[in-house]
N, C-alpha and C positions, 0 to 999 in steps of 0.2 A: 504491499498500501501505500505511494505516495503524499506526501506531505510536502507544505508550503509554507516559507515564511515568511515575512514583509519588518526591512530593518531598516532606522534611520537613526541621523542622532541632532539633535539641537540643542542650543542654552537654554537651562535654567529649570529649575525644577517645575514651576507653578505649569509656566509652560506645557513640558514635560507630563506632566498628569494631566491633561488636557486634552492634552493631542490622544494618552491613551485609552483616552473616554470616548474620547469623536472615533475612538475606530470601532469600537464595541457594537458601533450605528452604522459599519458596514456591510453590502451583500457582495457575496457572500458570507454569511458572520464568524469569524477566526473563533476557532478555540479555547485560543488563551492567550492573554497582554501581559508583556513586565514590559518596567520603567525602569531602568536600572541609570544610578551615577557611575560618570568612567572616571572612576577615584583618580584623578592625577592631575586634582588639584585644577583643573584646565575650566569649568563651569560645567562639559561638556553631558546634553545624558540623553540614551540609547533609548530607543521604543521601536520592541518588534509584535510581534501579530504571531499566530500558527493559525494555518490553515486548514482546510484538507479539501477544500477544493480552491482551484488558483482562483490569487485576490483580485478585483477590481483593480487594471492597473486606473484607470481612469481615474477613482473613487480615491485613491490613495496620492495620488499626482497633486486632487486638487486639498488632499487635505495636505500634501508636507510644506504648498501652499501659502495654505494660512497661515500656518501654525509658523511660516515663516524657520524651514526644516531644510536639509538635504533629501534630494531626491531619493523616495522607497530607494534598495535592490530585495525583487523577488528574487526569494531560491526556489529550488524545487528537491528537496531532498530525501531520497528512499526512506525504509523503517529505519529505527536507528538505536541500537542498543548504547539508551544516556550516558547508563554508569561508566561504559567502554570508553565511551564519547568523552565527558569531563578527564577523566583518568588524562587521556592521551593532553585535550586541552588546558587543565589547569595545572600550572604551571609551580616548581617550588617557590619558596617564600624564603627572601634573607633580610633576615634583623637587628642589625648586629653579630653579634653573635652564635645566636637564634636562627637555625635551619628548618623550614617546617615544608615535608614535602610529603606526600603518598608513595604506598611502596608500592609502584610501578617505578618512581626516582630513586629508587634506593641504590641506585650505583651515580647519583650525582651528587652524593654529598663530601663537598667541601673537607678537609681533613684541617683540623684541629677549631674546626663548629661547632654548635652543639645540637645536635635532628634530635627534633619531636616528632614524629609521624602519626599524622594525622589524614588518614581515608577519604576519600574525595564523593562519600556518600554523604563525608557527615558538614550540608553546607555551613553551617557556622559554627568560625570559631578554626576556619583552615589556616587562617594568618591574614588572606587577600581580601580580608575587611579589613575598612581602615581604623576601625576602631579596636581590633585584634592586634593589625600590626603594630600602632602608634602604643600599646600596652609593652608589647614585647621590646620596643627600642625607650620603652622606657627604665623595664627592667633592665637593659642591658646596658642605659648606661647610669642605675644608683650600684648596676658591679661593680660597673665601670671607675667609681669614683670610692670601691673600694668597702662602702657598703654589706652585707653580711646578714642574713634572714633567716636569725632562728629559729623563729612562730610564723608562720605564712597564712596567713587563709587566702581560699581565694573566693567569691561571694556572687552565686551566678557562673557559676564555672563555665558551662556548656560543655564540649567538649572536652573542657579542663585543661586546654595548650595551655594556656598561663602558669597555672598551677605544676605541668611539671617541666616547665622551664626555670620555676624557681629550683626545683628537688636536683633540676640539673644542675645548674652553680652552688647549689649551696649545702652540706646537709643537714639532718633532723626529716622530723615527719612534716610532709602543706596537708595543710589541707581543702577539701575540695566542694564547694556545697551547692546545690539548686534547687528550685522550691519545684522542679519536674520528675519525677520518675524516671521521663525515659532519656533526659539527660544527661543524670548519673546512670542511670545505665550506657551511658555513649562512654560517659569517663570515665568510667571503667572498663571498659572493656579499653581504651589506648591510654590508660595509665598499666594493663595489660599486655600491652603489642608494642611499648616502653619498657618492657624490663623497670617497674617504675614500685612494681604492687609494693608495699609497703613501704615503700615512699609516700606518695599521694596517697589520702581516705579520704575518701566520698560518700558526702553522707544525702540524703535533703535534711532542707531544710528550707524557714522561711526564712531572711535576711540569719540569725544567727540564734532562731530561738531549737538547737535539736544543744544538748550534755554534752556532745563530742567538741562539741565549739567552746561553745561557754568552759568548759572543762579545760579545755587548751590558750586559752588566752589569760592575761590582753598582748595583741598581736602585735610586729615591732613591723610587720607587711601585709596589708589589708590592698588588696587587689578585686575591684566590681568591677565588669565592663558590660553596665545594663544600660537604664535608660534614667530621662531625668526626674521621674518622677518620685520608681521606685529608691534613686540617689536622694531626694530632698529628706521622704518618708524613715531613711537607714538613718541618715546622717547620728541624732541621738549613741544610735546604738552603736556607730564605722567610732563615734568618738570616745565611749564606754569601754570599746574589744581594744584601737591602741593607744599600746605602748606611750607614754610622753620620749617625745625626742627621733618615733615612729612614722612612715612616711605609709601613704596611700597611693594606686593609682586607681584611676578613676576611669568610667569612658560610657561605650555609647551616648555621649553627648554631643548636640549638633554646634557647628560655633558661635552661634546664636543663642544656646543656651546657659554657653557653659561664663560666665560672669559672677549670673546667677545661682547656679553648684557653686564657684567658690564664695559668695556673698552669704553664704549655711551658713557650709562647713568653717569660714572663717568667727562666727560666733562660735564655733566650739573648742576658738582657741587652733582648730588645721588650716593652716595654711600654703598659698600656691609656692612650688617654687617651680614648677617649672608647666611651662601647656603648650600641645604642641597641635597644630592643624595638617591632619591628612585630608584632601577635596571638605567632603560637608563637616569630618567627622573633629571634635577634639579629643583629646586626652590629655590630663591631670597630673599628676606627680603632685603631692601636697606632703605638708608633711603636718605633728602635732609635737606645739608648741611651748604648752601648758597642761 
């Protein structure tokens, strides 16, 4: 069975989302629409649709013109093993000393790097997203400055890539938690695949609401790559569970949300050390001063 894709790029998130909505009214209808930021800081967005019938070229041309997008490129594609396709296309990610890769790229691990195996099917937390990449870079920078994490927690861990990064470079057990049971199962599978069983402990928890977490704190480093709302809600608990002089690496924050996050945490004596932007996402390194 043949399917079709129609892809274009244009500037701006709002414009891209509106174009995606407009594509839903095409005939024949797309079976799916995706709107993605090209995370290179350019402000460019990609909009694409999947079709089981050849899309209307005239309709696509009109939409591209109406929204100031490049002409759509229509491709005919055969039935595809998408997991295998993603494995071929998903390139490894380097973030300082860390090398995040799929098993299909095991032969590409650079000498002297800290390898982190995350399979391509584990979409969020592969290192390709600006939030995960920013956190790994912040971890690399802290370690490069001589900081050694002795008590580390990864709150909202997803694939546990950040927890595993810390366990790769420092002794001791790192705690990784997530509110989602499936995410915890994924995290445990990744820990096993990276030979870090016994070094990274994965638990199901909302914030710090788990006896293993409360018993291990306070921490000298806390990761939280989640979203603005939960970060604000968790601020008091984060402050309570961080040692004086300890660090936080926070992300899941849109650039325009960063000032509010910085202000909220400053009220608890947790102040900004470093602010990094990758595309539309900000990662913050903070330190507890009192």
